[in-house]
N, C-alpha and C positions, 0 to 999 in steps of 0.2 A: 437528436435525430430529426425533430421537426424543423429545427433551424436549417439543417443541411438540405432537407427536401425543399424548403422554401428558397434557399439560395440556388439550388439546382434549377428550379422552375424559373427563377429570375434570370439566371444565366442563359438558360435554354431560349428564352424569349429575346434576350439582347444579342445572342450569337446569330440567331436565324434572321432577324430583321425581316421576317416574312419570306426568306429564301429557303429553298429546300437544300438540305445537306446531301451532297453527292457522295461523300465518303463517310458513312456512319461511324466507322472506327476512329477516324481522325477527329470527327466532331466530338465523339464520346470522350476521347483522351483529353482534348482541349478543355471540355466542360469539367472533367474530373480534376484536372490541374488547377483550374480557377476555383472550383468549390473547395478543394483541399487548402489552397492558399488562404482563402478567407475563413473557412470553418475551423481549421486547426488552432489558430490563435484564440478565436472566440471560445471554442470548447475548452481549451487549456485554462483560460481566464475564469471560466465558470467553475472549473474543477479545483482551482488553486485553494479555495477555502477548505475543501475536504482534506488536502494534504496538511493544512495548518491544524485541523482538528486532530489528525493522527499525531502530528508532532507534539501538540499539547498533551494528548493522552500519554505518549511515551515519556515526556518529561515528567509528568505527575507520577507515572508508574516507577520511574527510576529514583524518585525522591527518597524512599518510596512512600507514596501517598495514595493507596488504592482507592480510598473513598473519593478523593478529587478526581482520579483517573476515571472512576465510574460515571462522573457527570458528563463525560464525552461519549457515553455508550447508552444505547437503549436498554432499559432494565431487562435482565435475563439473557443478554447477548451470549451466544456460545463462543467461548474461547477454546480453541483446540491448540494445546500446547505441545511441546516436544514429546515424542513417544506416544502421541495420540491421546494424552491426558486431556480431559474436558472440564472446564470450569464455567461458571455463569456469573462471576464477578471478578474484578481484578485482584481481590484478596487471594484467590486461588493460586495464580502464578506467583504472587509475592511470597506466599507461604512456601510454595515449592522451591523458589529460588533461595529462600532463607536456609534450606537444608542442603542445597547443592553448592552454594557459594558463601563465603564470608561476606562479600559484597560484590555487586556486578553493575556495570553501566554499559551504555551503548554509544558508540560513535556512529552517528547517523550520517552516512556518506551521501546518500541520495534518496529521493522519493520519486518513484515511478508512478504516474497517475494515468489511469485508464478510465475515462468517462464512458458510461453506458446509459441505457434506457432507464431513467429513474434512480440510478445509483452510480457510485464511482468506486472503482477498486484502486486502492492505494497500496503500493509496496514500499516498505522501508527496508533499505539494504545498507549493511554496514558491518561493523565488528563489535564484539563484546570485549570488555577488559574488566579486570578486578582481581579478586583473590579467591583461591580455593579455600575450603574449610580449614585446612592446616596452615593458611597464611601465605602459601606460595602464590606469587603474582602470575597473572596470565594477560595476554593481549592478542589481538589478531584473530580471535574466534569468530568466524563468519556467522552472520545471521540474515535471514529474510523474514519479515513479518508482512502478512497480507491482511488488509483491512477492507471491508465493504462498508461504505458510508452512504446512508440514505437520509434525506431531509435533515442534514446537519448532525446526525448521530452515527456512531459506529454500531453496526448491526451484526457483524461477524468478524472474527479474528483467527488467523492461523499463524503459528510460530514454528520456525525451523532454525536450528543452529548446530554447530559442530561440537558442542560440549561433550556429548556422549563419546564421540571419537577421541577426544582429548583425554577424557577420563580413562578410557581403555588403554591408550598409549602410555599414560602415567603408570598404569599397572603392568606394563610390559606386553600388552596384547596389541598386535597390529590389526587395525580394523580395515 
């Protein structure tokens, strides 16, 4: 945010060149376009390492290696898993998944990065694939994981996916 404010002040000075703006709306729109054109790539570049932290966490958790995954998190990070289950270490979701699936992996289709004041929110969006406990394969199970990254560590995580709906459908219940 400080970078954007400094850019705005710099652009304000360069656009006016000592002249008075006669149409404030036009001047504001022009300044906003210039600030966004400059600030967006800078902000994205600053936030890119946070997406890599999330990717590394997810790769470790899929190994599964919850202790390695924990190295990307602040100790005691709250992990809110599907169904509102809360854990404070990656061992929690790994244990839960061991009961729900024979094995499960993620196809990470994209990362949406939202920089903020002092933290970055990173969404991992994709699909799950694997086998149910009875060995039946599945794929295309949508997921969204939301991470908050601060100072190079994950400090919060929320997990959503369609597994519960798929389990209900397998049991003949339309959700």
